[in-house]
N, C-alpha and C positions, 0 to 999 in steps of 0.2 A: 933407970927408966928403960922399958923395953922399946924396941924399934916400932915405928908406926908402919903398918902394912897396908898396901893398896888392896881394896876389894877386887878380886880378879873377875868376878861376875860383872861388876859395874864397869870395869875397865873394857870389857869386850862389847858393851852396850852403848857407852857414851864417849864422845870425843869432844875436846875443847875447841871452841871457836876463837877466831882472831880477837874478838872483843872481850874475852874472858868468860863467855857463857858456855853452855853445853848443848850439843846436838844429839839427836837420837833417831834411829830408824823407826818406821811404823811396824806395828805387829800385824799378825794375820796375813802375812805375805809369803809364808814358807811352804805351806802344803794345803791340800784341799782346795785347789784353785779352780777346779772345773766348774763348781757351782757359782763362783763369783763372776760378776759381770766384768767386761773389759774395762769399763769406766772405773769400777771400784778397784780393781787390780792396778790400774794406772795411777790412781790417787794414792794407793798404799806405797808406792815407790818413793814418794817425796820424803825428804829429810825434814824433821820438825825440831824446833827449839824446845828445851826443857822450860816448863812453866816457872815463873819467878818464885812461886811458893815452894818449888822443889829444889831450887838452886842450893840451898844450904845443905840439904841431905846428901846431894850428889857430891858437893865439894868435900864433905866429910868422908865419903866413901873413896874419893880419889885425891888424896892429899898431895901427890907429887905430879899430877897431870896439868 
């Protein structure tokens, strides 16, 4: 049996929560910020939880997290 590898792209995007779920950052907050309103940029800072429908896929990408 080969070793199971962690998906490195997913490891950089998702973190495990204390209750066993996953959290993620919002997209669209890296560049081209001048045209976005202050309210929109402020709301993009928040950390979101992964949807229940996506939990299984993320768990499969991150077997050791």
